[in-house]
C-alpha positions as CSV (number, residue, x, y, z in Angstrom):
1,M,0.0,0.0,0.0
2,A,1.2,3.5,-0.8
3,P,1.8,5.6,2.3
4,P,-0.8,8.4,2.9
5,L,0.1,11.9,1.7
6,P,1.1,14.3,4.5
7,V,-1.1,17.4,5.0
8,L,-0.3,21.0,5.6
9,P,-1.0,21.3,9.4
10,G,-3.8,23.6,10.4
11,L,-4.8,24.5,6.8
12,S,-8.0,23.5,5.1
13,V,-10.1,24.6,2.2
14,G,-13.8,24.0,2.2
15,G,-13.4,22.2,5.5
16,L,-11.1,19.6,3.9
17,P,-7.4,19.2,4.6
18,V,-4.8,20.2,2.1
19,Q,-2.5,17.2,1.1
20,L,1.0,17.7,-0.1
21,R,3.0,15.7,-2.7
22,R,6.6,16.6,-3.2
23,S,8.7,15.5,-6.2
24,N,11.5,16.7,-8.4
25,R,9.2,19.0,-10.4
26,R,10.2,22.6,-10.7
27,T,6.9,24.4,-10.1
28,V,4.1,24.4,-7.5
29,G,0.7,23.2,-8.7
30,L,-2.7,22.6,-7.2
31,R,-5.3,19.8,-7.9
32,V,-8.9,20.1,-6.7
33,T,-11.1,17.0,-6.4
34,A,-14.5,16.6,-4.6
35,Q,-12.5,15.0,-1.7
36,G,-10.1,18.0,-1.2
37,L,-7.0,19.6,-2.5
38,T,-3.5,18.4,-3.3
39,V,-0.5,20.7,-3.6
40,Y,2.3,19.4,-5.9
41,A,5.6,21.0,-5.0
42,P,9.4,20.7,-5.5
43,E,11.2,18.8,-2.8
44,R,12.7,21.8,-1.0
45,T,9.9,24.3,-1.3
46,E,9.3,26.0,2.1
47,E,6.0,25.3,3.8
48,A,5.4,29.0,4.3
49,R,5.5,29.5,0.5
50,L,3.1,26.6,0.0
51,R,0.7,28.1,2.5
52,R,0.8,31.5,0.7
53,F,0.2,29.7,-2.6
54,V,-2.9,28.0,-1.2
55,E,-4.3,31.2,0.3
56,D,-3.8,33.0,-3.1
57,K,-5.8,30.3,-4.8
58,R,-8.4,29.8,-2.0
59,A,-11.3,31.7,-3.6
60,W,-10.9,29.8,-6.9
61,A,-10.3,26.5,-5.1
62,E,-13.4,26.8,-2.9
63,R,-15.6,27.7,-5.9
64,H,-14.2,24.7,-7.9
65,L,-14.6,22.4,-4.9
66,Q,-18.2,23.4,-4.4
67,Q,-19.0,22.8,-8.0
68,L,-17.4,19.4,-7.9
69,Q,-19.3,18.4,-4.8
70,Q,-22.6,19.6,-6.2
71,H,-22.1,17.2,-9.1
72,Q,-21.1,14.3,-7.0
73,P,-23.3,11.1,-7.1
74,D,-25.8,10.6,-4.2
75,A,-23.3,8.3,-2.4
76,L,-19.5,8.7,-2.1
77,P,-17.7,5.5,-3.1
78,L,-15.4,4.3,-0.3
79,I,-12.1,2.8,-1.6
80,D,-8.7,2.1,-0.2
81,G,-6.8,5.4,0.1
82,F,-9.9,7.5,0.4
83,A,-9.3,10.7,2.4
84,L,-11.8,10.7,5.3
85,P,-12.3,14.2,6.9
86,Y,-11.9,14.3,10.7
87,L,-12.1,17.6,12.5
88,G,-10.1,19.4,9.8
89,Q,-7.6,16.6,9.4
90,A,-7.4,13.7,6.9
91,L,-7.6,10.1,7.9
92,T,-6.6,7.7,5.1
93,L,-8.9,4.8,4.7
94,R,-7.3,1.4,4.6
95,A,-9.4,-1.6,3.7
96,V,-8.0,-4.6,5.5
97,P,-9.6,-8.1,5.2
98,G,-10.2,-9.9,8.5
99,L,-11.0,-6.9,10.7
100,R,-14.2,-7.0,12.7
101,R,-14.4,-3.2,13.2
102,A,-12.8,0.0,12.2
103,Q,-9.8,1.2,14.2
104,R,-7.5,4.2,13.9
105,V,-3.7,4.0,13.8
106,G,-2.1,7.4,13.5
107,T,-3.5,9.1,10.4
108,E,-4.9,5.9,9.0
109,L,-8.3,4.3,9.6
110,Y,-8.4,0.6,9.1
111,A,-11.8,-1.0,8.3
112,P,-13.1,-4.3,6.9
113,P,-13.7,-4.1,3.2
114,E,-16.9,-6.2,3.4
115,A,-18.8,-3.5,5.3
116,L,-16.8,-0.3,4.9
117,S,-19.6,2.2,5.3
118,T,-21.2,0.4,8.3
119,A,-17.8,0.0,10.1
120,L,-16.8,3.6,9.4
121,E,-20.1,5.0,10.7
122,A,-19.8,2.9,13.8
123,W,-16.3,4.3,14.4
124,Y,-17.4,7.9,13.8
125,R,-20.4,7.5,16.1
126,A,-18.1,6.1,18.9
127,E,-15.8,9.1,18.4
128,A,-18.9,11.4,18.6
129,L,-20.0,9.8,21.9
130,R,-16.5,10.3,23.3
131,L,-16.0,13.9,22.1
132,F,-19.4,15.7,22.1
133,A,-20.4,15.5,25.8
134,P,-17.3,17.5,27.0
135,I,-17.9,20.1,24.4
136,T,-21.6,20.6,25.3
137,Q,-20.7,20.6,29.0
138,H,-18.1,23.3,28.3
139,Y,-20.7,25.6,26.7
140,A,-23.3,24.8,29.3
141,V,-20.9,26.1,31.9
142,Q,-20.2,29.2,29.8
143,L,-23.9,29.8,29.4
144,N,-24.5,29.6,33.1
145,R,-28.3,30.2,32.9
146,G,-31.5,28.6,31.9
147,R,-32.4,24.9,32.3
148,P,-29.6,22.4,33.0
149,L,-28.0,20.2,30.4
150,T,-29.3,16.7,31.2
151,A,-27.8,14.6,28.4
152,T,-25.8,14.8,25.1
153,R,-26.8,12.3,22.5
154,I,-25.8,11.4,18.9
155,T,-28.3,11.8,16.0
156,N,-28.4,10.7,12.4
157,A,-31.3,13.0,11.5
158,A,-31.2,13.9,7.8
159,G,-30.7,17.6,7.2
160,R,-30.5,18.5,10.9
161,W,-27.2,19.1,12.6
162,G,-28.6,19.3,16.2
163,S,-31.5,19.8,18.5
164,C,-32.3,20.7,22.1
165,T,-35.4,19.7,24.1
166,A,-37.2,21.4,26.9
167,A,-35.9,18.6,29.1
168,G,-32.3,19.7,28.5
169,V,-31.3,16.9,26.1
170,V,-28.9,18.1,23.3
171,R,-28.5,16.0,20.2
172,L,-25.6,16.5,17.7
173,H,-25.2,14.8,14.3
174,W,-22.2,12.5,14.2
175,K,-21.2,13.9,10.8
176,L,-20.1,17.1,12.5
177,L,-16.8,15.1,12.9
178,L,-16.3,15.5,9.2
179,A,-16.2,19.3,9.6
180,P,-13.5,21.5,11.1
181,P,-13.6,21.8,14.9
182,E,-14.9,25.3,14.9
183,I,-18.0,24.1,13.1
184,L,-18.7,21.4,15.7
185,N,-18.1,24.0,18.4
186,Y,-20.6,26.4,16.8
187,V,-23.4,23.8,16.5
188,A,-22.8,22.6,20.0
189,A,-23.1,26.2,21.3
190,H,-26.1,26.9,19.1
191,E,-28.0,24.1,20.8
192,I,-26.7,24.9,24.3
193,A,-28.0,28.4,23.9
194,H,-31.5,26.9,23.6
195,L,-31.2,25.9,27.3
196,A,-31.6,29.6,28.0
197,E,-34.0,30.5,25.1
198,L,-36.0,27.7,23.5
199,N,-36.6,29.9,20.4
200,H,-34.7,31.9,17.8
201,S,-35.4,35.4,19.3
202,P,-32.9,38.2,19.4
203,R,-32.2,37.2,23.0
204,Y,-31.4,33.7,21.8
205,W,-28.9,35.0,19.2
206,A,-27.3,37.2,21.8
207,E,-26.5,34.1,23.8
208,V,-25.1,32.4,20.7
209,A,-22.9,35.4,20.0
210,R,-21.7,35.4,23.7
211,L,-20.7,31.7,23.4
212,V,-19.3,31.9,19.9
213,P,-18.6,35.5,18.8
214,E,-17.6,34.4,15.2
215,Y,-20.8,32.3,14.8
216,R,-21.8,33.9,11.5
217,T,-18.7,32.6,9.8
218,A,-19.6,29.1,10.9
219,E,-23.1,29.5,9.7
220,R,-21.9,30.5,6.3
221,W,-19.6,27.5,6.1
222,L,-22.4,25.1,6.9
223,K,-24.7,26.7,4.3
224,E,-22.0,26.3,1.7
225,H,-20.6,22.8,2.6
226,G,-23.2,21.1,4.8
227,A,-24.9,19.3,1.9
228,A,-21.6,17.7,0.9
229,L,-21.0,16.5,4.5
230,M,-24.4,14.9,4.5
231,Q,-23.7,12.8,1.4
232,P,-24.0,9.1,2.2
233,W,-21.2,6.6,1.8
234,R,-21.3,3.3,0.0
């Protein structure tokens, strides 16, 4: 198996990590696919220069990425080497016969080829169970008013990233793990704010802004890229 491509740390376009392939070429190039971006660079090109190159191309790349994703089939085919988004990083899918469940090793995610989508969803759901509760608890403490947070649960509701009930139960979609961490944080804060205001009044949005001052940026990101994250796997 070919080793996974490294990524430019902390850099993403359209919520997807930017992979890097170095070779003996003389120029820097950029390839955009529906799964993300790959920068092609000479062996000794400084990382700072590559970051500037990506930023200069960001507007074009995001438009092109969005167009590609809009024309994707209803289900994304999972194959060995597929770049799986995970909180702004990339996990390389490795189909390994004989496995009973998916497991992560470094930047690779191993899964049984006979049931890739099922095994991957189970792994992401388990990660969501592990990660989401501390995040909602953090924002509940920051909110410090309204009804208490009684539980954090995982949802798979189509077209809905989260919900909050009058009983204080917050539900978050497991596919938020496919987005950058600031998007997950925004949705968590969005639902936690309902503990104080179970509506979308100006007072509610004031609570959201207090918890996540840059929430409008996250809202725009979800409007532009949310549909792509919701695409099923097969």
